[in-house]
PDB file of N, CA, C and O in Angstrom:
ATOM      1  N   MET A   1       1.075  -1.403   0.001  1.00  0.00           N
ATOM      2  CA  MET A   1      -0.038  -0.012  -0.035  1.00  0.00           C
ATOM      3  C   MET A   1       0.757   1.282  -0.176  1.00  0.00           C
ATOM      4  O   MET A   1       0.345   2.362  -0.600  1.00  0.00           O
ATOM      5  N   GLU A   2       1.782   1.017   0.192  1.00  0.00           N
ATOM      6  CA  GLU A   2       2.692   2.167   0.785  1.00  0.00           C
ATOM      7  C   GLU A   2       3.218   2.663  -0.971  1.00  0.00           C
ATOM      8  O   GLU A   2       3.082   3.822  -1.363  1.00  0.00           O
ATOM      9  N   GLN A   3       3.619   1.909  -1.564  1.00  0.00           N
ATOM     10  CA  GLN A   3       3.745   2.140  -3.135  1.00  0.00           C
ATOM     11  C   GLN A   3       3.110   2.693  -3.904  1.00  0.00           C
ATOM     12  O   GLN A   3       3.501   3.178  -4.966  1.00  0.00           O
ATOM     13  N   THR A   4       1.747   2.692  -3.343  1.00  0.00           N
ATOM     14  CA  THR A   4       0.572   3.436  -3.958  1.00  0.00           C
ATOM     15  C   THR A   4      -0.031   4.966  -3.396  1.00  0.00           C
ATOM     16  O   THR A   4      -0.966   5.597  -3.887  1.00  0.00           O
ATOM     17  N   GLN A   5       0.537   5.218  -2.601  1.00  0.00           N
ATOM     18  CA  GLN A   5       0.750   6.880  -1.944  1.00  0.00           C
ATOM     19  C   GLN A   5       1.594   7.136  -2.346  1.00  0.00           C
ATOM     20  O   GLN A   5       1.501   8.347  -2.543  1.00  0.00           O
ATOM     21  N   GLU A   6       3.007   6.623  -2.836  1.00  0.00           N
ATOM     22  CA  GLU A   6       3.656   7.398  -2.818  1.00  0.00           C
ATOM     23  C   GLU A   6       3.653   8.018  -4.518  1.00  0.00           C
ATOM     24  O   GLU A   6       3.480   9.231  -4.401  1.00  0.00           O
ATOM     25  N   PRO A   7       3.709   7.853  -5.220  1.00  0.00           N
ATOM     26  CA  PRO A   7       2.674   8.195  -7.123  1.00  0.00           C
ATOM     27  C   PRO A   7       1.623   9.676  -6.505  1.00  0.00           C
ATOM     28  O   PRO A   7       1.735  10.746  -7.104  1.00  0.00           O
ATOM     29  N   LYS A   8       1.203   9.623  -5.979  1.00  0.00           N
ATOM     30  CA  LYS A   8       0.040  10.308  -5.644  1.00  0.00           C
ATOM     31  C   LYS A   8       0.607  11.610  -4.370  1.00  0.00           C
ATOM     32  O   LYS A   8       0.094  12.639  -3.930  1.00  0.00           O
ATOM     33  N   LYS A   9       1.750  10.973  -4.156  1.00  0.00           N
ATOM     34  CA  LYS A   9       2.244  12.271  -3.303  1.00  0.00           C
ATOM     35  C   LYS A   9       3.222  13.645  -4.493  1.00  0.00           C
ATOM     36  O   LYS A   9       3.351  14.869  -4.511  1.00  0.00           O
ATOM     37  N   ASN A  10       3.688  12.472  -5.304  1.00  0.00           N
ATOM     38  CA  ASN A  10       4.439  13.081  -6.372  1.00  0.00           C
ATOM     39  C   ASN A  10       3.855  14.022  -8.335  1.00  0.00           C
ATOM     40  O   ASN A  10       4.176  14.856  -9.182  1.00  0.00           O
ATOM     41  N   THR A  11       2.665  12.810  -7.869  1.00  0.00           N
ATOM     42  CA  THR A  11       1.741  13.999  -8.428  1.00  0.00           C
ATOM     43  C   THR A  11       1.399  15.075  -7.941  1.00  0.00           C
ATOM     44  O   THR A  11       1.497  16.188  -8.459  1.00  0.00           O
ATOM     45  N   ARG A  12       0.781  14.663  -6.433  1.00  0.00           N
ATOM     46  CA  ARG A  12       0.527  16.484  -6.066  1.00  0.00           C
ATOM     47  C   ARG A  12       1.118  17.700  -6.629  1.00  0.00           C
ATOM     48  O   ARG A  12       0.779  18.687  -7.282  1.00  0.00           O
ATOM     49  N   ALA A  13       2.493  17.016  -5.904  1.00  0.00           N
ATOM     50  CA  ALA A  13       3.088  17.962  -5.312  1.00  0.00           C
ATOM     51  C   ALA A  13       3.402  18.287  -6.999  1.00  0.00           C
ATOM     52  O   ALA A  13       3.979  19.374  -7.013  1.00  0.00           O
ATOM     53  N   TRP A  14       3.245  17.757  -8.455  1.00  0.00           N
ATOM     54  CA  TRP A  14       3.621  18.407 -10.091  1.00  0.00           C
ATOM     55  C   TRP A  14       2.389  19.314  -9.856  1.00  0.00           C
ATOM     56  O   TRP A  14       2.495  20.480 -10.234  1.00  0.00           O
ATOM     57  N   LEU A  15       0.915  18.805  -9.117  1.00  0.00           N
ATOM     58  CA  LEU A  15       0.444  19.803 -10.011  1.00  0.00           C
ATOM     59  C   LEU A  15       0.225  21.157  -9.125  1.00  0.00           C
ATOM     60  O   LEU A  15      -0.382  22.183  -9.431  1.00  0.00           O
ATOM     61  N   LYS A  16       0.764  20.895  -8.191  1.00  0.00           N
ATOM     62  CA  LYS A  16       1.313  22.539  -6.959  1.00  0.00           C
ATOM     63  C   LYS A  16       1.832  23.060  -7.718  1.00  0.00           C
ATOM     64  O   LYS A  16       1.461  24.207  -7.964  1.00  0.00           O
ATOM     65  N   ARG A  17       2.839  22.537  -8.394  1.00  0.00           N
ATOM     66  CA  ARG A  17       4.069  22.866  -9.385  1.00  0.00           C
ATOM     67  C   ARG A  17       3.945  23.995  -9.807  1.00  0.00           C
ATOM     68  O   ARG A  17       4.269  25.178  -9.696  1.00  0.00           O
ATOM     69  N   LEU A  18       2.928  22.695 -10.735  1.00  0.00           N
ATOM     70  CA  LEU A  18       2.267  23.827 -12.185  1.00  0.00           C
ATOM     71  C   LEU A  18       1.103  24.482 -12.148  1.00  0.00           C
ATOM     72  O   LEU A  18       0.614  24.929 -13.186  1.00  0.00           O
ATOM     73  N   GLY A  19       0.503  24.627 -10.934  1.00  0.00           N
ATOM     74  CA  GLY A  19      -0.379  25.619 -10.257  1.00  0.00           C
ATOM     75  C   GLY A  19       0.742  26.912 -10.432  1.00  0.00           C
ATOM     76  O   GLY A  19       0.683  27.633 -11.428  1.00  0.00           O
ATOM     77  N   TRP A  20       1.481  27.067  -9.657  1.00  0.00           N
ATOM     78  CA  TRP A  20       2.144  28.312  -9.173  1.00  0.00           C
ATOM     79  C   TRP A  20       3.035  29.322 -10.762  1.00  0.00           C
ATOM     80  O   TRP A  20       3.299  30.510 -10.947  1.00  0.00           O
ATOM     81  N   ALA A  21       3.229  28.040 -11.594  1.00  0.00           N
ATOM     82  CA  ALA A  21       4.266  28.048 -12.318  1.00  0.00           C
ATOM     83  C   ALA A  21       3.159  28.957 -13.100  1.00  0.00           C
ATOM     84  O   ALA A  21       3.464  30.136 -13.279  1.00  0.00           O
ATOM     85  N   GLY A  22       1.775  28.453 -13.623  1.00  0.00           N
ATOM     86  CA  GLY A  22       0.478  28.987 -14.178  1.00  0.00           C
ATOM     87  C   GLY A  22       0.240  30.678 -13.341  1.00  0.00           C
ATOM     88  O   GLY A  22       0.226  31.866 -13.661  1.00  0.00           O
ATOM     89  N   PHE A  23       0.182  30.356 -12.881  1.00  0.00           N
ATOM     90  CA  PHE A  23       0.585  31.702 -12.119  1.00  0.00           C
ATOM     91  C   PHE A  23       0.365  32.473 -11.949  1.00  0.00           C
ATOM     92  O   PHE A  23      -0.626  33.180 -11.765  1.00  0.00           O
ATOM     93  N   ALA A  24       2.416  32.509 -12.014  1.00  0.00           N
ATOM     94  CA  ALA A  24       2.769  33.315 -12.132  1.00  0.00           C
ATOM     95  C   ALA A  24       3.057  33.732 -13.336  1.00  0.00           C
ATOM     96  O   ALA A  24       3.299  34.929 -13.486  1.00  0.00           O
ATOM     97  N   PHE A  25       3.099  32.733 -14.587  1.00  0.00           N
ATOM     98  CA  PHE A  25       3.249  32.873 -15.975  1.00  0.00           C
ATOM     99  C   PHE A  25       2.027  34.303 -16.377  1.00  0.00           C
ATOM    100  O   PHE A  25       2.135  35.280 -17.118  1.00  0.00           O
ATOM    101  N   PHE A  26       0.954  33.827 -15.515  1.00  0.00           N
ATOM    102  CA  PHE A  26      -0.014  34.570 -16.382  1.00  0.00           C
ATOM    103  C   PHE A  26      -0.223  36.083 -15.572  1.00  0.00           C
ATOM    104  O   PHE A  26      -0.830  37.018 -16.095  1.00  0.00           O
ATOM    105  N   LEU A  27       0.223  36.126 -14.578  1.00  0.00           N
ATOM    106  CA  LEU A  27       0.634  37.079 -13.702  1.00  0.00           C
ATOM    107  C   LEU A  27       1.157  38.495 -14.454  1.00  0.00           C
ATOM    108  O   LEU A  27       0.378  39.394 -14.770  1.00  0.00           O
ATOM    109  N   ILE A  28       2.569  38.535 -14.679  1.00  0.00           N
ATOM    110  CA  ILE A  28       3.831  38.746 -14.850  1.00  0.00           C
ATOM    111  C   ILE A  28       2.940  39.317 -16.966  1.00  0.00           C
ATOM    112  O   ILE A  28       2.965  40.321 -17.677  1.00  0.00           O
ATOM    113  N   LYS A  29       2.168  37.533 -17.074  1.00  0.00           N
ATOM    114  CA  LYS A  29       1.489  38.040 -18.547  1.00  0.00           C
ATOM    115  C   LYS A  29       0.233  39.572 -18.298  1.00  0.00           C
ATOM    116  O   LYS A  29       0.175  40.479 -19.128  1.00  0.00           O
ATOM    117  N   GLY A  30      -0.381  39.549 -17.400  1.00  0.00           N
ATOM    118  CA  GLY A  30      -1.042  40.410 -17.206  1.00  0.00           C
ATOM    119  C   GLY A  30      -0.834  41.650 -16.657  1.00  0.00           C
ATOM    120  O   GLY A  30      -1.700  42.405 -16.214  1.00  0.00           O
ATOM    121  N   ILE A  31       0.194  41.803 -16.698  1.00  0.00           N
ATOM    122  CA  ILE A  31       1.550  42.811 -16.085  1.00  0.00           C
ATOM    123  C   ILE A  31       1.675  44.018 -17.070  1.00  0.00           C
ATOM    124  O   ILE A  31       1.388  45.210 -17.178  1.00  0.00           O
ATOM    125  N   LEU A  32       2.399  42.772 -17.852  1.00  0.00           N
ATOM    126  CA  LEU A  32       3.015  43.496 -18.688  1.00  0.00           C
ATOM    127  C   LEU A  32       1.954  43.811 -20.407  1.00  0.00           C
ATOM    128  O   LEU A  32       2.403  44.405 -21.387  1.00  0.00           O
ATOM    129  N   TRP A  33       0.483  43.180 -20.285  1.00  0.00           N
ATOM    130  CA  TRP A  33      -0.132  44.124 -21.263  1.00  0.00           C
ATOM    131  C   TRP A  33      -1.226  45.194 -20.800  1.00  0.00           C
ATOM    132  O   TRP A  33      -2.177  45.763 -21.335  1.00  0.00           O
ATOM    133  N   LEU A  34      -0.632  45.185 -19.562  1.00  0.00           N
ATOM    134  CA  LEU A  34      -1.504  46.634 -18.919  1.00  0.00           C
ATOM    135  C   LEU A  34      -0.245  48.264 -19.584  1.00  0.00           C
ATOM    136  O   LEU A  34      -0.466  49.367 -20.083  1.00  0.00           O
ATOM    137  N   THR A  35       1.311  47.289 -19.077  1.00  0.00           N
ATOM    138  CA  THR A  35       2.435  48.157 -19.273  1.00  0.00           C
ATOM    139  C   THR A  35       2.162  48.937 -20.702  1.00  0.00           C
ATOM    140  O   THR A  35       2.101  50.137 -20.967  1.00  0.00           O
ATOM    141  N   LEU A  36       1.998  47.524 -21.664  1.00  0.00           N
ATOM    142  CA  LEU A  36       1.852  48.148 -22.849  1.00  0.00           C
ATOM    143  C   LEU A  36       0.653  48.909 -22.897  1.00  0.00           C
ATOM    144  O   LEU A  36       1.006  50.081 -23.032  1.00  0.00           O
ATOM    145  N   GLY A  37      -0.287  48.854 -22.865  1.00  0.00           N
ATOM    146  CA  GLY A  37      -1.100  49.527 -23.184  1.00  0.00           C
ATOM    147  C   GLY A  37      -1.515  50.752 -23.063  1.00  0.00           C
ATOM    148  O   GLY A  37      -1.899  51.476 -23.982  1.00  0.00           O
ATOM    149  N   ALA A  38      -1.416  51.136 -21.385  1.00  0.00           N
ATOM    150  CA  ALA A  38      -0.932  52.553 -21.234  1.00  0.00           C
ATOM    151  C   ALA A  38       0.041  53.022 -21.307  1.00  0.00           C
ATOM    152  O   ALA A  38       0.396  53.835 -20.453  1.00  0.00           O
ATOM    153  N   THR A  39       1.329  52.466 -23.021  1.00  0.00           N
ATOM    154  CA  THR A  39       2.627  53.056 -22.820  1.00  0.00           C
ATOM    155  C   THR A  39       1.982  53.510 -23.922  1.00  0.00           C
ATOM    156  O   THR A  39       2.252  54.675 -24.215  1.00  0.00           O
ATOM    157  N   VAL A  40       0.843  52.672 -24.958  1.00  0.00           N
ATOM    158  CA  VAL A  40       0.127  52.970 -26.019  1.00  0.00           C
ATOM    159  C   VAL A  40      -0.817  54.063 -26.701  1.00  0.00           C
ATOM    160  O   VAL A  40      -1.094  54.650 -27.747  1.00  0.00           O
ATOM    161  N   ILE A  41      -1.211  53.850 -24.860  1.00  0.00           N
ATOM    162  CA  ILE A  41      -2.366  54.871 -24.263  1.00  0.00           C
ATOM    163  C   ILE A  41      -1.649  56.667 -24.200  1.00  0.00           C
ATOM    164  O   ILE A  41      -2.167  57.739 -24.516  1.00  0.00           O
ATOM    165  N   LYS A  42      -0.547  56.399 -23.757  1.00  0.00           N
ATOM    166  CA  LYS A  42       0.690  57.185 -23.004  1.00  0.00           C
ATOM    167  C   LYS A  42       1.329  58.107 -24.525  1.00  0.00           C
ATOM    168  O   LYS A  42       1.447  59.329 -24.610  1.00  0.00           O
ATOM    169  N   GLY A  43       1.638  57.149 -25.525  1.00  0.00           N
ATOM    170  CA  GLY A  43       2.062  58.228 -26.661  1.00  0.00           C
ATOM    171  C   GLY A  43       0.937  58.808 -27.696  1.00  0.00           C
ATOM    172  O   GLY A  43       1.098  59.911 -28.218  1.00  0.00           O
ATOM    173  N   CYS A  44      -0.266  57.961 -27.973  1.00  0.00           N
ATOM    174  CA  CYS A  44      -1.113  58.693 -28.412  1.00  0.00           C
ATOM    175  C   CYS A  44      -1.924  60.159 -28.174  1.00  0.00           C
ATOM    176  O   CYS A  44      -2.734  60.708 -28.921  1.00  0.00           O
ATOM    177  N   PHE A  45      -1.398  60.598 -26.836  1.00  0.00           N
ATOM    178  CA  PHE A  45      -2.210  61.868 -26.129  1.00  0.00           C
ATOM    179  C   PHE A  45      -0.831  62.699 -25.266  1.00  0.00           C
ATOM    180  O   PHE A  45      -1.039  63.717 -24.606  1.00  0.00           O
TER     181      PHE A  45
END
């Protein structure tokens, strides 16, 4: 039974890591888009 628990823990750790990576990616992407939009608007006026 110990062998079946090991892959579950490993999978959960990978999903948690992937979740944080996804959050960081979309956070940075969103900040860059806002910065780009502000730069374009500032350049137009």
